[in-house]
N, C-alpha and C positions, 0 to 999 in steps of 0.2 A: 514313285508311287502314282498310280492312276486314280484320279479323283472320281467320285461317284457320278459326275456328269458324263464321263466316258462310258460308264456302264449304262447310263440312261440312253445314250446314243446306240450302244451295242444292242441293248434289249429292244429298243424301238425298231432297229433295223431288222432284227431277227423275227420279231413277232408279227405275224399276220397283218401287215399293213395297218397297224393301229393308227388312227388319225385323230386329229383335233383333241377333244377332251379325253378321249380314250387313251392317248399317250400318257397323260398325267395319271390316270387311273392305273395303267399298267406299271408305270414307274413306282407309284405308291405301293402297289402289291409287291414289287421286287424289293424295294428298300426295307419293307417290314418283314421279309423272310428272315428267320433266325440265322441262316448262314450268310446273309449279306454282310460283307466286311465293313465294319464301322470306320476303319481307317483307310479304306480304298484297296486297290489291288497293286501288286508289285510291278506288273507289266501288262501290256496289251493282251498277251496270250492268256494270262490268268483271268483277265476281265472277259475275254471271249469264251473261255472255258466255262466260267461261272454263268455267263449269259445263256450259253447253249443248254446247260443243265436246268436253268430257270425256265427256259422256253419249253423244255420237255416236261418238267413238272407242271407248268401252267396248262399245257394241252392234254396231258395224260392223267395226272393225279389230282389236280385242283378241281374241286366241285364248284361250278359257277352258279350263283343264285339266279341269274337272268335266264338260265335254261334248266331250272328246277333241280339244281344241285347234282348235275351229272357233268362229266368232263367233256370238253369239246371233242375229244377222240371218240368217246362213247356215243355222242350225238351224231358225229359224222359217220360212224359205222352203222348207225340205226339201232344200237343197243339201248338207247334211252327209252324206247317204248316198253320193253320188257322190264327194265329197271324201275320205271315209274309205276307200272302196273303192280309190281311186287311191293313197292312202298305203299301204294294205295291199299292193297289187300292187308298189309301189316297194320296200317293205321286203323282200318275198319275192324280188324280183329281185336286190336287193343281197346278200341272204343266199346266193343261188345263185352269184353271182359271187365271193364271198369267204366261204365257210362257216367258215373258221377264226376269223373275227372274231366269230362269233355263238356264244355258249356255251349259249343256250337259245332259246326261241321269240322271234319278233319281238314288238313292242309290240302290245297289243290295240287294233285300230282299229275294232272293231264299234261301231255307233251305240248311244248311251245311250238308255235308255227314258225314262220320265217323270222330270222334275226338279222339285223343290220347294225353296223357300227354307228352310223349317223343317219337315221331315217329322214330327218329334215333335209339334210344335204342331198340325199338320194332323190327326194321329191323335187328339189330345185333343179337338179341336173336333168331329171326326166322331163320336166316342164320346158327347160331350155332346149333340149333335143327335139321335143315335139314342135316347137316354134321355129327351129333352125335345123331342118333335116340335113344330115351329112351326105354329101354326094360321094358315090364310090370313086375310088382312084382309077384313073385311066391306065391301061396297061402300056 
């Protein structure tokens, strides 16, 4: 039997270079999926197969709160603008039909700008590179 730790490694290897605290978040998402086997996997191939299906679900079906509940694939393809505009229109229409139900503005459905896994780490690297320019390699 393959322990869940092996799935942790497989998922982290397959998933978009998730780093630092995001690895833990990704693993938590994986282990709380209903199809995650509570008793582990029979072998490495089964673990890899499950992890590949999980990564597909995570990128194409799972709606991420950090990017306004669209999938990474929708955002990458540029479909998020139309999806979010349609949601905004739907919410405005619902508020017009029943204004008493709304105590404030509707949810913010404007597209999110740049997204990074570890913005603080990116800033540190950028500062370091500015202070220590990398010389091009000689041919």
